[in-house]
C-alpha positions as CSV (number, residue, x, y, z in Angstrom):
1,M,6.7,0.7,20.9
2,A,3.7,2.4,20.2
3,A,5.9,4.6,16.9
4,N,7.2,1.0,15.6
5,D,3.6,-0.2,15.8
6,V,2.3,3.4,13.8
7,R,5.1,2.7,10.9
8,K,4.5,-0.3,10.8
9,T,0.9,0.0,10.0
10,E,1.8,3.2,7.4
11,M,3.7,0.8,5.5
12,K,1.5,-2.1,5.5
13,T,-0.5,0.7,4.3
14,Q,1.4,2.5,2.0
15,A,2.1,-0.8,1.0
16,G,-1.2,-1.8,0.1
17,K,-2.3,1.6,-1.9
18,L,0.7,0.8,-4.5
19,R,-1.0,-2.5,-5.2
20,R,-4.3,-1.6,-5.6
21,G,-3.0,1.5,-8.9
22,D,-0.3,-1.1,-9.6
23,N,-4.1,-3.5,-10.3
24,E,-5.7,-0.7,-11.7
25,H,-2.8,0.4,-14.0
26,K,-2.9,-3.4,-15.3
27,L,-6.6,-2.9,-16.1
28,A,-6.6,0.2,-17.4
29,L,-3.8,-1.1,-19.8
30,G,-6.0,-4.6,-20.6
């Protein structure tokens, strides 16, 4: 279960990074 939680948090942080990068890209495009 602990491993599962770690994987879930990793997915969340990765999704957050992707989302953040997407926002930065949109801002860069203006």
